C-alpha positions as CSV (number, residue, x, y, z in Angstrom):
1,M,36.5,-25.3,12.2
2,L,36.5,-23.3,9.0
3,N,39.9,-22.0,8.2
4,L,39.2,-18.8,6.2
5,N,43.0,-18.4,5.4
6,A,42.9,-21.6,3.5
7,L,40.2,-20.4,1.1
8,P,41.2,-18.7,-2.1
9,P,40.3,-15.0,-2.6
10,L,36.6,-14.4,-3.3
11,K,37.4,-12.2,-6.3
12,S,39.5,-14.9,-7.8
13,L,36.6,-17.4,-7.2
14,R,34.0,-15.1,-8.9
15,A,36.2,-14.6,-11.8
16,F,36.7,-18.3,-12.1
17,E,33.0,-19.0,-11.9
18,A,32.1,-16.4,-14.5
19,A,34.8,-17.5,-16.8
20,A,34.0,-21.1,-16.6
21,R,30.2,-20.4,-17.2
22,H,30.9,-18.2,-20.2
23,L,34.2,-20.1,-21.4
24,N,35.3,-16.7,-22.3
25,F,37.5,-14.1,-20.4
26,R,35.9,-11.1,-22.2
27,L,32.3,-12.2,-21.3
28,A,33.3,-12.8,-17.7
29,A,34.9,-9.3,-17.5
30,E,31.9,-7.5,-18.8
31,E,29.7,-9.3,-16.2
32,L,31.9,-8.5,-13.4
33,H,32.6,-4.9,-14.7
34,V,36.5,-5.3,-14.8
35,T,39.0,-5.5,-17.6
36,Q,39.7,-8.9,-19.4
37,G,43.3,-8.7,-18.1
38,A,41.9,-8.5,-14.5
39,V,40.0,-11.7,-15.0
40,A,43.1,-13.5,-16.6
41,Q,45.1,-12.3,-13.6
42,H,42.6,-13.7,-11.1
43,I,42.6,-17.0,-12.9
44,R,46.5,-17.4,-13.0
45,G,46.6,-16.5,-9.3
46,L,43.9,-19.0,-8.4
47,E,45.7,-21.6,-10.5
48,A,48.9,-20.8,-8.6
49,T,47.3,-21.0,-5.2
50,L,45.5,-24.4,-5.9
51,G,48.5,-25.9,-7.9
52,V,45.9,-26.9,-10.5
53,V,45.4,-26.1,-14.2
54,L,41.7,-25.0,-14.5
55,F,41.6,-24.1,-18.2
56,Q,43.1,-25.1,-21.4
57,R,44.0,-22.1,-23.4
58,E,43.2,-23.2,-27.0
59,P,43.3,-20.9,-30.1
60,R,40.0,-18.8,-30.1
61,R,38.4,-20.8,-27.3
62,L,38.7,-21.5,-23.6
63,V,38.1,-25.2,-22.4
64,L,37.7,-26.4,-18.7
65,T,40.0,-29.2,-17.7
66,E,38.5,-32.1,-16.0
67,K,39.6,-30.8,-12.6
68,G,38.4,-27.4,-13.5
69,R,35.0,-28.7,-14.6
70,R,34.5,-30.5,-11.2
71,Y,35.7,-27.4,-9.3
72,H,33.4,-25.2,-11.2
73,L,30.3,-27.2,-10.4
74,R,31.1,-27.0,-6.6
75,V,32.1,-23.4,-6.8
76,R,28.9,-22.4,-8.6
77,E,26.8,-24.5,-6.2
78,A,28.5,-22.6,-3.3
79,F,27.7,-19.1,-4.8
80,E,24.0,-20.2,-5.3
81,M,23.7,-21.3,-1.8
82,I,25.2,-17.9,-0.6
83,E,22.7,-16.1,-2.8
84,Q,19.7,-18.1,-1.4
85,A,20.9,-17.7,2.2
86,T,21.1,-13.7,1.5
87,A,17.7,-13.8,-0.1
88,D,16.2,-15.6,2.8
89,L,17.8,-13.3,5.4
90,V,16.9,-10.0,3.6
91,V,13.0,-9.9,3.8
92,K,11.4,-7.8,1.1
93,K,8.6,-5.7,2.2
94,S,5.4,-5.4,0.5
95,R,4.1,-1.9,0.0
96,V,0.5,-0.9,0.8
97,T,-0.7,2.6,0.4
98,L,-3.5,4.0,2.6
99,S,-5.2,7.3,2.0
100,V,-6.8,9.0,5.1
101,T,-7.7,12.5,6.2
102,P,-5.0,14.4,8.2
103,T,-7.1,14.3,11.3
104,F,-7.9,10.5,11.0
105,A,-4.0,10.1,10.6
106,A,-2.9,12.1,13.4
107,K,-5.7,11.3,16.0
108,W,-6.8,7.7,15.2
109,L,-4.2,6.0,13.1
110,L,-0.9,7.0,14.3
111,P,-1.3,5.9,17.9
112,R,-2.1,2.4,16.6
113,L,0.7,2.1,13.9
114,P,3.2,0.6,16.4
115,L,0.9,-2.3,16.9
116,F,0.7,-2.9,13.2
117,A,4.4,-2.7,12.6
118,A,4.9,-5.2,15.5
119,K,2.3,-7.6,14.1
120,Y,3.2,-7.3,10.3
121,P,6.8,-6.3,9.9
122,T,7.0,-7.4,6.3
123,I,4.4,-4.9,5.1
124,D,5.5,-1.5,4.2
125,L,2.5,0.7,5.0
126,R,2.4,4.0,3.3
127,I,0.0,6.7,4.6
128,Q,-1.3,9.5,2.3
129,A,-2.9,12.2,4.4
130,S,-5.3,14.2,2.2
131,E,-8.8,15.7,2.3
132,G,-9.4,15.0,-1.2
133,L,-10.9,11.6,-2.5
134,A,-8.3,9.3,-3.7
135,D,-8.1,8.1,-7.3
136,F,-7.2,4.4,-6.7
137,Y,-5.6,3.8,-10.1
138,V,-4.0,7.1,-10.9
139,D,-2.7,7.8,-7.4
140,G,-1.7,4.3,-6.6
141,V,-3.8,4.0,-3.5
142,D,-4.8,0.6,-2.4
143,M,-7.7,1.8,0.1
144,A,-9.0,5.0,1.7
145,V,-10.8,6.0,4.9
146,R,-13.2,8.9,4.2
147,Q,-16.0,10.6,6.1
148,M,-19.1,10.5,4.0
149,K,-22.6,9.3,3.7
150,V,-23.3,5.7,2.8
151,P,-21.3,5.1,-0.4
152,A,-23.0,3.9,-3.5
153,S,-20.6,2.8,-6.3
154,S,-20.5,-0.1,-8.5
155,K,-16.7,0.1,-8.8
156,L,-16.0,0.4,-5.1
157,Q,-16.5,-1.8,-2.0
158,A,-17.1,0.1,1.3
159,T,-17.6,-0.9,5.0
160,L,-18.5,1.2,8.0
161,L,-15.5,1.7,10.2
162,L,-16.3,4.3,12.7
163,R,-19.6,6.3,13.6
164,H,-19.2,10.1,13.5
165,E,-20.5,11.0,17.0
166,A,-19.5,14.3,17.8
167,V,-19.4,15.5,21.5
168,V,-18.5,18.9,23.2
169,V,-15.1,18.8,24.8
170,C,-12.8,21.1,26.6
171,S,-9.9,21.0,29.1
172,P,-10.7,20.5,32.8
173,Y,-9.7,24.1,33.4
174,V,-12.3,25.4,30.9
175,K,-14.9,23.0,32.3
176,R,-14.9,24.7,35.6
177,K,-16.3,27.8,34.0
178,I,-19.3,25.8,32.6
179,R,-21.8,25.3,35.6
180,V,-25.0,25.5,33.6
181,S,-26.0,24.9,29.9
182,A,-26.0,28.6,29.0
183,D,-22.3,28.8,30.2
184,L,-21.2,26.9,27.2
185,W,-22.0,29.7,24.7
186,K,-19.9,32.2,26.8
187,Q,-16.8,30.1,26.1
188,R,-14.9,30.5,22.8
189,L,-16.0,27.9,20.3
190,L,-13.3,26.1,18.4
191,V,-14.8,25.6,14.9
192,D,-13.5,23.0,12.5
193,S,-14.3,22.6,8.7
194,H,-17.5,20.5,9.8
195,N,-18.9,23.2,12.0
196,L,-21.6,21.2,13.9
197,W,-22.3,24.1,16.4
198,P,-25.5,25.2,14.6
199,Q,-26.9,21.8,14.9
200,L,-26.1,21.4,18.5
201,A,-27.9,24.8,19.2
202,Q,-30.9,23.6,17.4
203,K,-30.8,20.3,19.4
204,R,-30.9,22.5,22.5
205,G,-33.9,24.3,21.3
206,M,-32.2,27.5,20.3
207,P,-32.6,29.3,16.8
208,G,-28.8,29.2,16.3
209,V,-25.4,29.9,17.8
210,P,-25.7,33.3,20.0
211,T,-24.2,36.2,17.9
212,S,-22.1,37.3,21.0
213,T,-20.3,33.9,21.1
214,K,-16.6,34.2,20.2
215,T,-15.0,31.6,17.8
216,I,-11.8,30.4,16.4
217,Q,-11.9,28.8,12.9
218,F,-9.7,25.8,12.0
219,N,-9.5,23.9,8.6
220,Q,-8.5,20.7,10.5
221,T,-10.3,19.0,13.2
222,S,-6.9,17.9,14.7
223,L,-6.1,21.6,15.2
224,A,-9.5,22.3,17.1
225,I,-8.7,19.2,19.3
226,D,-5.2,20.6,20.1
227,A,-6.5,23.9,20.8
228,A,-9.2,22.5,23.2
229,V,-6.5,20.5,25.0
230,A,-4.4,23.6,25.4
231,G,-7.5,25.4,27.1
232,H,-8.4,27.8,24.3
233,G,-12.0,26.9,24.3
234,V,-14.6,24.2,23.6
235,A,-14.6,21.8,20.6
236,L,-17.4,19.8,19.1
237,V,-15.5,16.9,17.5
238,A,-15.9,13.1,16.7
239,R,-15.6,11.0,19.9
240,C,-13.3,8.4,18.1
241,F,-10.6,11.0,17.7
242,I,-10.4,12.0,21.4
243,E,-10.7,8.6,23.2
244,S,-7.1,8.9,24.6
245,D,-7.4,12.6,25.5
246,I,-10.5,11.7,27.6
247,E,-9.0,8.6,29.3
248,Q,-5.9,10.8,30.2
249,R,-8.0,13.7,31.4
250,R,-6.6,16.1,28.9
251,L,-10.2,16.7,27.8
252,V,-13.6,16.2,29.4
253,V,-17.0,15.8,27.8
254,V,-19.5,18.8,28.4
255,G,-23.0,17.5,28.4
256,R,-24.4,14.3,26.9
257,Q,-25.7,15.4,23.6
258,V,-24.3,13.8,20.5
259,V,-24.4,15.4,17.0
260,N,-24.2,13.7,13.7
261,D,-24.4,15.2,10.2
262,D,-25.4,11.9,8.5
263,T,-21.9,11.1,7.7
264,D,-19.7,8.3,9.1
265,F,-16.2,6.9,8.4
266,Y,-16.0,4.4,5.8
267,L,-13.2,2.1,4.7
268,V,-13.2,2.2,0.8
269,A,-11.4,0.2,-1.9
270,P,-11.7,-1.1,-5.4
271,F,-13.5,-4.7,-5.6
272,S,-10.1,-5.9,-7.0
273,L,-8.7,-5.9,-3.6
274,S,-7.9,-9.5,-2.6
275,V,-8.6,-10.8,0.9
276,G,-5.4,-13.0,0.8
277,S,-3.1,-10.1,-0.3
278,D,-1.1,-7.7,1.9
279,A,-3.6,-5.1,1.1
280,G,-6.3,-7.4,2.4
281,V,-4.4,-7.8,5.6
282,V,-4.4,-4.1,6.1
283,W,-8.1,-3.9,5.4
284,S,-8.8,-6.6,8.0
285,W,-6.5,-4.9,10.6
286,L,-8.2,-1.6,10.2
287,K,-11.6,-3.2,10.9
288,E,-10.2,-5.2,13.9
289,Q,-8.9,-1.9,15.4
290,A,-12.2,-0.1,14.8
291,G,-14.1,-3.1,16.4
292,V,-16.1,-3.8,13.3
């Protein structure tokens, strides 16, 4: 059994190891950020504890005794083993930065992040929520998810992640007020920045949204979804953002019509992204979660 009381003080051993490596008390003191006198005092205490002379103090130089030389080899080896054990224990995380829109972050990505953290604990995933297109080199972004038409760029690779299929949804309470198709336009429309309501009206053979229809405007789709859950009206939003709300009956789908404005959600990154890198792992995980 290890007897810690039989071991010399750690500070004395550190002072000895540094002094023996430099063969100079002053350099050892600078490395350890202590005074030269403190190093000398640690060495004297260590020699007294061990009952062994470790250094020969000669004019203008320091020389290890034979016992000091053998002891230094073992002490240095011990410190290297401690450093390696610590490095093995403390796992350094690799950082990957993903740029997404605020709604994609809140409604699709965040519910899945615990799965990612459990599967890849050594990857430090950073989420940048922004509507603007990311500059992969200036902003330090590894990849992005954006709603757009089919991307065409010689500098970027892109893969279709999710289809933008917008459906009409509302709370079960509001749904009870919609008995026929015309009742939809009597409800308050929750309009996000994409505003697909005119397209839905045309699909239903109407010239446009009735002027008598009341609306609430939101700059984020996530806000329109939250308002629909709260019973403030009907929203026309991407199905991929409301799957859990529908499953848990916080929202119900009104009608069967699907609206698409010729844009979908694409995963985009520079061609320099390596499949074997941690960024490549995130890329593959996002595709896996989307069922691509």
